[in-house]
MMTF fields as JSON, N, C-alpha, C and O atoms, coordinates in Angstrom:
{
  "mmtfVersion": "1.0.0",
  "mmtfProducer": "UNKNOWN",
  "numBonds": 219,
  "numAtoms": 220,
  "numGroups": 55,
  "numChains": 1,
  "numModels": 1,
  "chainsPerModel": [1],
  "groupsPerChain": [55],
  "chainIdList": ["A"],
  "bondAtomList": [4, 2, 8, 6, 12, 10, 16, 14, 20, 18, 24, 22, 28, 26, 32, 30, 36, 34, 40, 38, 44, 42, 48, 46, 52, 50, 56, 54, 60, 58, 64, 62, 68, 66, 72, 70, 76, 74, 80, 78, 84, 82, 88, 86, 92, 90, 96, 94, 100, 98, 104, 102, 108, 106, 112, 110, 116, 114, 120, 118, 124, 122, 128, 126, 132, 130, 136, 134, 140, 138, 144, 142, 148, 146, 152, 150, 156, 154, 160, 158, 164, 162, 168, 166, 172, 170, 176, 174, 180, 178, 184, 182, 188, 186, 192, 190, 196, 194, 200, 198, 204, 202, 208, 206, 212, 210, 216, 214],
  "bondOrderList": [1, 1, 1, 1, 1, 1, 1, 1, 1, 1, 1, 1, 1, 1, 1, 1, 1, 1, 1, 1, 1, 1, 1, 1, 1, 1, 1, 1, 1, 1, 1, 1, 1, 1, 1, 1, 1, 1, 1, 1, 1, 1, 1, 1, 1, 1, 1, 1, 1, 1, 1, 1, 1, 1],
  "groupList": [{"groupName": "MET", "atomNameList": ["N", "CA", "C", "O"], "elementList": ["N", "C", "C", "O"], "formalChargeList": [0, 0, 0, 0], "bondAtomList": [1, 0, 2, 1, 3, 2], "bondOrderList": [1, 1, 2], "singleLetterCode": "M", "chemCompType": "L-PEPTIDE LINKING"}, {"groupName": "SER", "atomNameList": ["N", "CA", "C", "O"], "elementList": ["N", "C", "C", "O"], "formalChargeList": [0, 0, 0, 0], "bondAtomList": [1, 0, 2, 1, 3, 2], "bondOrderList": [1, 1, 2], "singleLetterCode": "S", "chemCompType": "L-PEPTIDE LINKING"}, {"groupName": "ASP", "atomNameList": ["N", "CA", "C", "O"], "elementList": ["N", "C", "C", "O"], "formalChargeList": [0, 0, 0, 0], "bondAtomList": [1, 0, 2, 1, 3, 2], "bondOrderList": [1, 1, 2], "singleLetterCode": "D", "chemCompType": "L-PEPTIDE LINKING"}, {"groupName": "VAL", "atomNameList": ["N", "CA", "C", "O"], "elementList": ["N", "C", "C", "O"], "formalChargeList": [0, 0, 0, 0], "bondAtomList": [1, 0, 2, 1, 3, 2], "bondOrderList": [1, 1, 2], "singleLetterCode": "V", "chemCompType": "L-PEPTIDE LINKING"}, {"groupName": "GLU", "atomNameList": ["N", "CA", "C", "O"], "elementList": ["N", "C", "C", "O"], "formalChargeList": [0, 0, 0, 0], "bondAtomList": [1, 0, 2, 1, 3, 2], "bondOrderList": [1, 1, 2], "singleLetterCode": "E", "chemCompType": "L-PEPTIDE LINKING"}, {"groupName": "LYS", "atomNameList": ["N", "CA", "C", "O"], "elementList": ["N", "C", "C", "O"], "formalChargeList": [0, 0, 0, 0], "bondAtomList": [1, 0, 2, 1, 3, 2], "bondOrderList": [1, 1, 2], "singleLetterCode": "K", "chemCompType": "L-PEPTIDE LINKING"}, {"groupName": "GLN", "atomNameList": ["N", "CA", "C", "O"], "elementList": ["N", "C", "C", "O"], "formalChargeList": [0, 0, 0, 0], "bondAtomList": [1, 0, 2, 1, 3, 2], "bondOrderList": [1, 1, 2], "singleLetterCode": "Q", "chemCompType": "L-PEPTIDE LINKING"}, {"groupName": "ARG", "atomNameList": ["N", "CA", "C", "O"], "elementList": ["N", "C", "C", "O"], "formalChargeList": [0, 0, 0, 0], "bondAtomList": [1, 0, 2, 1, 3, 2], "bondOrderList": [1, 1, 2], "singleLetterCode": "R", "chemCompType": "L-PEPTIDE LINKING"}, {"groupName": "HIS", "atomNameList": ["N", "CA", "C", "O"], "elementList": ["N", "C", "C", "O"], "formalChargeList": [0, 0, 0, 0], "bondAtomList": [1, 0, 2, 1, 3, 2], "bondOrderList": [1, 1, 2], "singleLetterCode": "H", "chemCompType": "L-PEPTIDE LINKING"}, {"groupName": "LEU", "atomNameList": ["N", "CA", "C", "O"], "elementList": ["N", "C", "C", "O"], "formalChargeList": [0, 0, 0, 0], "bondAtomList": [1, 0, 2, 1, 3, 2], "bondOrderList": [1, 1, 2], "singleLetterCode": "L", "chemCompType": "L-PEPTIDE LINKING"}, {"groupName": "ILE", "atomNameList": ["N", "CA", "C", "O"], "elementList": ["N", "C", "C", "O"], "formalChargeList": [0, 0, 0, 0], "bondAtomList": [1, 0, 2, 1, 3, 2], "bondOrderList": [1, 1, 2], "singleLetterCode": "I", "chemCompType": "L-PEPTIDE LINKING"}, {"groupName": "GLY", "atomNameList": ["N", "CA", "C", "O"], "elementList": ["N", "C", "C", "O"], "formalChargeList": [0, 0, 0, 0], "bondAtomList": [1, 0, 2, 1, 3, 2], "bondOrderList": [1, 1, 2], "singleLetterCode": "G", "chemCompType": "PEPTIDE LINKING"}, {"groupName": "TYR", "atomNameList": ["N", "CA", "C", "O"], "elementList": ["N", "C", "C", "O"], "formalChargeList": [0, 0, 0, 0], "bondAtomList": [1, 0, 2, 1, 3, 2], "bondOrderList": [1, 1, 2], "singleLetterCode": "Y", "chemCompType": "L-PEPTIDE LINKING"}, {"groupName": "THR", "atomNameList": ["N", "CA", "C", "O"], "elementList": ["N", "C", "C", "O"], "formalChargeList": [0, 0, 0, 0], "bondAtomList": [1, 0, 2, 1, 3, 2], "bondOrderList": [1, 1, 2], "singleLetterCode": "T", "chemCompType": "L-PEPTIDE LINKING"}, {"groupName": "CYS", "atomNameList": ["N", "CA", "C", "O"], "elementList": ["N", "C", "C", "O"], "formalChargeList": [0, 0, 0, 0], "bondAtomList": [1, 0, 2, 1, 3, 2], "bondOrderList": [1, 1, 2], "singleLetterCode": "C", "chemCompType": "L-PEPTIDE LINKING"}, {"groupName": "TRP", "atomNameList": ["N", "CA", "C", "O"], "elementList": ["N", "C", "C", "O"], "formalChargeList": [0, 0, 0, 0], "bondAtomList": [1, 0, 2, 1, 3, 2], "bondOrderList": [1, 1, 2], "singleLetterCode": "W", "chemCompType": "L-PEPTIDE LINKING"}, {"groupName": "ASN", "atomNameList": ["N", "CA", "C", "O"], "elementList": ["N", "C", "C", "O"], "formalChargeList": [0, 0, 0, 0], "bondAtomList": [1, 0, 2, 1, 3, 2], "bondOrderList": [1, 1, 2], "singleLetterCode": "N", "chemCompType": "L-PEPTIDE LINKING"}, {"groupName": "ALA", "atomNameList": ["N", "CA", "C", "O"], "elementList": ["N", "C", "C", "O"], "formalChargeList": [0, 0, 0, 0], "bondAtomList": [1, 0, 2, 1, 3, 2], "bondOrderList": [1, 1, 2], "singleLetterCode": "A", "chemCompType": "L-PEPTIDE LINKING"}],
  "groupTypeList": [0, 1, 2, 3, 4, 3, 5, 6, 7, 5, 4, 8, 9, 10, 5, 11, 9, 5, 7, 9, 11, 10, 12, 8, 13, 1, 2, 11, 7, 5, 10, 4, 2, 14, 1, 9, 12, 13, 9, 4, 15, 13, 16, 10, 1, 3, 7, 12, 11, 9, 17, 16, 4, 1, 12],
  "groupIdList": [1, 2, 3, 4, 5, 6, 7, 8, 9, 10, 11, 12, 13, 14, 15, 16, 17, 18, 19, 20, 21, 22, 23, 24, 25, 26, 27, 28, 29, 30, 31, 32, 33, 34, 35, 36, 37, 38, 39, 40, 41, 42, 43, 44, 45, 46, 47, 48, 49, 50, 51, 52, 53, 54, 55],
  "secStructList": [7, 7, 2, 2, 2, 2, 2, 2, 2, 2, 2, 2, 2, 2, 2, 2, 2, 2, 2, 6, 6, 7, 7, 5, 7, 6, 6, 1, 7, 5, 4, 4, 4, 1, 7, 2, 2, 2, 2, 2, 2, 2, 2, 2, 2, 2, 2, 2, 2, 2, 2, 2, 2, 6, 7],
  "xCoordList": [134.769, 134.437, 133.378, 133.423, 132.445, 131.437, 132.025, 133.08, 131.332, 131.786, 131.906, 132.821, 130.99, 131.012, 132.249, 132.918, 132.541, 133.719, 135.012, 135.942, 135.073, 136.251, 136.424, 137.531, 135.335, 135.398, 135.862, 136.701, 135.323, 135.705, 137.175, 137.866, 137.657, 139.064, 139.979, 141.013, 139.597, 140.396, 140.474, 141.548, 139.344, 139.324, 140.219, 140.936, 140.177, 141.008, 142.495, 143.288, 142.864, 144.266, 144.737, 145.846, 143.904, 144.267, 144.486, 145.458, 143.595, 143.734, 145.033, 145.755, 145.328, 146.548, 147.807, 148.78, 147.796, 148.961, 149.177, 150.313, 148.096, 148.225, 148.785, 149.573, 148.385, 148.923, 150.437, 151.139, 150.921, 152.36, 153.056, 154.268, 152.28, 152.865, 153.009, 153.773, 152.288, 152.354, 151.137, 149.996, 151.389, 150.312, 150.369, 149.432, 151.484, 151.675, 152.305, 152.996, 152.053, 152.696, 154.132, 154.543, 154.88, 156.282, 156.418, 157.464, 155.362, 155.417, 154.752, 154.544, 154.416, 153.945, 152.446, 151.998, 151.653, 150.196, 149.664, 150.2, 148.603, 147.941, 147.287, 146.702, 147.388, 146.826, 145.303, 144.727, 144.662, 143.209, 142.777, 141.625, 143.693, 143.368, 143.737, 143.609, 144.188, 144.709, 143.669, 142.687, 143.922, 143.08, 143.365, 144.361, 142.484, 142.686, 143.991, 144.736, 144.27, 145.508, 146.727, 147.633, 146.752, 147.889, 148.006, 149.114, 146.887, 146.918, 147.451, 148.249, 147.01, 147.502, 149.011, 149.745, 149.471, 150.893, 151.702, 152.764, 151.197, 151.878, 151.95, 152.99, 150.864, 150.824, 151.858, 152.589, 151.913, 152.885, 154.304, 155.153, 154.562, 155.908, 156.347, 157.485, 155.454, 155.778, 156.045, 157.025, 155.194, 155.371, 156.613, 157.28, 156.933, 158.16, 159.368, 160.332, 159.312, 160.402, 160.58, 161.707, 159.479, 159.557, 160.141, 160.931, 159.757, 160.263, 161.767, 162.483, 162.242, 163.672, 164.499, 165.698, 163.894, 164.617, 165.035, 166.042, 164.271, 164.539, 165.703, 166.122, 166.225, 167.349, 168.656, 169.705],
  "yCoordList": [61.143, 62.563, 62.849, 62.31, 63.686, 64.09, 65.147, 65.718, 65.395, 66.411, 67.78, 68.545, 68.081, 69.373, 69.468, 70.501, 68.396, 68.386, 68.506, 69.193, 67.844, 67.937, 69.369, 69.907, 69.987, 71.371, 72.309, 73.181, 72.133, 72.982, 72.806, 73.785, 71.569, 71.312, 71.912, 72.493, 71.771, 72.353, 73.867, 74.448, 74.511, 75.964, 76.369, 77.365, 75.603, 75.881, 75.774, 76.641, 74.724, 74.533, 75.609, 76.125, 75.946, 76.984, 78.313, 79.015, 78.657, 79.907, 79.914, 80.911, 78.809, 78.714, 78.782, 79.433, 78.114, 78.146, 79.545, 80.008, 80.212, 81.581, 82.514, 83.408, 82.314, 83.121, 82.961, 83.879, 81.8, 81.526, 81.932, 81.765, 82.467, 82.905, 81.803, 81.946, 80.705, 79.576, 79.635, 79.58, 79.746, 79.825, 78.699, 78.504, 77.955, 76.848, 75.663, 75.832, 74.473, 73.28, 73.213, 74.024, 72.261, 72.127, 71.796, 72.047, 71.231, 70.936, 72.018, 71.823, 73.162, 74.322, 74.482, 75.44, 73.572, 73.701, 74.732, 74.888, 75.435, 76.359, 75.549, 74.495, 76.046, 75.28, 75.148, 74.193, 76.089, 76.017, 74.857, 74.427, 74.346, 73.281, 71.893, 70.918, 71.784, 70.518, 69.741, 70.292, 68.447, 67.574, 67.817, 68.444, 67.315, 67.433, 66.749, 67.277, 65.591, 64.877, 65.749, 65.85, 66.371, 67.212, 68.421, 68.816, 69.01, 70.156, 69.745, 70.465, 68.594, 68.107, 67.876, 68.273, 67.239, 66.95, 68.245, 68.368, 69.205, 70.493, 71.2, 71.753, 71.186, 71.824, 71.196, 71.909, 69.885, 69.196, 69.545, 69.839, 69.515, 69.805, 71.222, 71.441, 72.176, 73.577, 73.766, 74.408, 73.222, 73.387, 72.653, 73.136, 71.51, 70.799, 71.647, 71.748, 72.249, 73.116, 74.319, 74.698, 74.924, 76.073, 75.671, 76.412, 74.511, 74.047, 73.802, 74.079, 73.295, 73.009, 74.263, 74.262, 75.326, 76.582, 77.212, 77.916, 76.962, 77.619, 76.985, 77.515, 75.875, 75.209, 75.617, 75.157],
  "zCoordList": [109.757, 109.785, 108.73, 107.624, 109.079, 108.104, 107.175, 107.451, 106.079, 105.124, 105.785, 105.479, 106.682, 107.373, 108.267, 108.307, 108.974, 109.848, 109.049, 109.47, 107.905, 107.041, 106.566, 106.592, 106.133, 105.652, 106.766, 106.536, 107.965, 109.093, 109.448, 109.729, 109.439, 109.766, 108.708, 109.035, 107.425, 106.349, 106.503, 106.355, 106.798, 106.99, 108.158, 108.077, 109.234, 110.411, 110.056, 110.424, 109.35, 108.972, 108.005, 108.141, 107.034, 106.06, 106.775, 106.496, 107.686, 108.441, 109.244, 109.254, 109.91, 110.704, 109.858, 110.241, 108.712, 107.826, 107.262, 107.162, 106.895, 106.374, 107.441, 107.131, 108.695, 109.792, 109.905, 110.329, 109.524, 109.559, 108.26, 108.12, 107.31, 106.047, 105.016, 104.061, 105.191, 104.261, 103.336, 103.795, 102.037, 101.059, 100.032, 99.258, 100.034, 99.097, 99.83, 100.834, 99.312, 99.855, 99.352, 98.523, 99.847, 99.433, 97.951, 97.351, 97.355, 95.92, 95.068, 93.87, 95.683, 94.939, 94.785, 94.155, 95.342, 95.221, 96.208, 97.305, 95.809, 96.727, 97.838, 97.587, 99.061, 100.175, 100.074, 100.596, 99.414, 99.261, 98.37, 98.43, 97.541, 96.592, 97.097, 96.356, 98.332, 98.846, 99.64, 100.138, 99.738, 100.553, 102.035, 102.397, 102.869, 104.312, 104.717, 105.543, 104.148, 104.459, 104.166, 104.993, 103.006, 102.616, 103.526, 103.89, 103.896, 104.808, 106.18, 106.78, 106.672, 107.964, 107.891, 108.796, 106.822, 106.669, 106.567, 107.177, 105.795, 105.651, 106.996, 107.354, 107.734, 109.048, 109.99, 110.676, 110.017, 110.875, 110.448, 111.289, 109.151, 108.64, 108.981, 109.399, 108.805, 109.086, 110.573, 110.952, 111.403, 112.851, 113.35, 114.265, 112.775, 113.129, 112.744, 113.504, 111.569, 111.122, 112.027, 112.343, 112.446, 113.349, 114.699, 115.283, 115.187, 116.479, 116.412, 117.374, 115.302, 115.165, 114.934, 115.211, 114.436, 114.23, 115.555, 115.621, 116.593, 117.872, 118.634, 119.663, 118.154, 118.841, 118.257, 118.709]
}
């Protein structure tokens, strides 16, 4: 991924997480300060948690 693509993906993930009310990672870091890897992991974890709440 190019730097531009990484930046765009991070912005997309941050926007989506904020829409869900997530502003910090599970270890307390602001999502704006995280790497793409951490944002992807946080996004997966949050969505997995939401999916399991409905059962």
